[in-house]
N, C-alpha and C positions, 0 to 999 in steps of 0.2 A: 387368085393373086391380086386382082384389082381391089377386092374387098379388104385385103390385108394392107394394101397401100393406103386406101382411104382411111382405114382405122388408125394406121400409124400417123397419118397427117392430122387427124382429129385429136389424137393424144398429144401430139406436139403443139397443136394450136392451144388446147386447154392448159397444157403445162406452161405455156408462155403467159397466159392470162391469169392462171390461178395464184401465182406468187403475190399478185396484187391483193387477193383476198386473204391470203395466209398472213400477211403482215398486219393489216388492219382492214376490216371491212369498210369499203368506201361509203357505206350508208351513214357512217358516223362523221364524215368529213364536214358536214354542215350542222350548225346548232339547230336542234329541233324547233326552237321557238322562232326561228327565221323562216321556216318553211310555210308555204301556202299551198292551196289546192291546184295552183297553176304555176308552171315554170317553163323557161325557154332554154333549150340546149345551146351551147356556144356555136357561133357561125350560122345560126338559123337563117338570118336575113340574107346571107350571101348564097344560100343553097338553091338549086334549081327545083328539086322535088320536095318542096316543103310539106310537112305532115303535121296534122293535129291528131295526136293520139289521146283519146279520151275514154272514160268509162266510169263505172261505179264498182266499188268494193263492197261486197255483202258479207254479213256474218254467215256462219255455217248453215243457217236455215235457208239461205238463198233469197231472203226477202228483206231482212233488216239491214239498212245501210251501216257500214262499219266506219265510224268516225275516227280521225286521228291515226290512220294507218299510213306509215311512210312507204313510199314506192320510190325506188332508185332505178334509173336505167343508164346503161352505157352502150355504145355502139361504135362500129367502124365508120370511117368517113365515106364519101361517095365512091371512092376507089376500092373499098373493102379492106382498107388498112386501118389499124388502130393507131391513132395519133397519141403516142405516149409522151407525157410531159413529166417534169421533175420539179419538186419544191423541196429544197434541202435534200434529205436522203429518201424522201417519199416519191415514188413514181405513181402516176395516175393516168387514166384515160381522159383525154381532153373533152371528147364528146360524151358528156354525162350530165345528169340532171336529177333533182330530187323534188318530190311533192309530198304533202300530207293531206289526206282526204278531208273534205269539209264535213259538216254535220249530216249531209245527205249521202256521204260516202263517195262523192264525185271527185275526180281528178282530171287534169289535162296537162299534157306535155306538148310543147311546140318544138318539133324536131324536123328531121328530114329522112327520106328513104335512104338507108345505108346501102353502100355497094356490097356486092358479094366478091370475095377474093377468088377470082376465077383460076388463079394458079393452083389452088388447092381444092377447087370445086366447093367452096364455102358459099352457102346461100346468104341472101340478105337477111340479117338478123339484128334484133334488139335484145339485149340481155337485161332482164329485170330482177331486182331483189325486193322483197317485201318484208316489212317489220311491223308487227303488232306491238303495242306498248308493253304487254306482259310476257312476250315470247321472244325467242332468238330470231334473228333475221333468217329468211329462207330464200335461196336462189330459185327462181321459177324457171321453167323451160323457156328457152329463147323464143321470141316472137318471130314468126316467118311471114312472108308476103305472098299473097295469092298469085300475083302476076310474075313472080320470080321464075325465070326460065329453068333454073335448076330444081325447082319444085315439081318434079316429074310425076306422072301417074303412079309410078312405082313408089316414090316417096310418099305420096298421098295415101296409098293403100297401107303402107307401113304405119303411118301416123294414125290412120283410122283403126287399125288393129290394136294399137296401144291406147286408143281413146284420146289422142292428142290433136284432133282436128281443130280444137279451140285455140291452138297456138297460131293458126293461120289468119292473118289480118287481111280483110278485104277493104280496099280503099275506094272512095268515091270523091269526086271533085265538088266542093261547095265553096262558093265565094272565092274562087281562084286558088284554093288550097286543097290538098288531099286530106281526107278525114278517115280515120279508122277507129273503130270502137272495140275496146277490150274490157269486158266486165270480169271481175274476179270474185269467186266465192271462197271464203276462208273455210278451212275444215275445222272440226271441233278439236282436233289434236294440233300438232305443230306444223303439219304440211298443208299449205293452201291447195285447193283444188284448181284444176285448169279451166 
């Protein structure tokens, strides 16, 4: 019964978020020529657990850097709630950001550790979308945090069975800020690898 309740909550959660994607993918909300390889999420300076999320996007060979790949992220606030805003008829998540990889495939987001929605046993998550120039955008698996109390041994075993352990970000403190690295290898088809 508990699994049914959890599944129902997850379906409700994604149903609430997915209409945002159904209308227009947020990856197109900024002009591509305005994107750089570094961006800062709104409210970054006022947050307690500041995070520098950085990495390299590689071509499918896992060696060649992928230039000009757009990465979009959105996340809940520190309480685990999505701060939804409205411009005209369009709704959007306030805590969001875009980057475009540089010639070395590098990218950096300055953000914060999101809260987990404890009412629904939601883990701390960042939701990324990736867009290569010649392909449709792809929603990647959400990024999780190693020190999240809801990321139990059981969850870790399930992620390991699926080969999803690369979703788990480990943070370390550098110069007063938490830093996490997430490299991405693009697949040769339309699905990026984890």
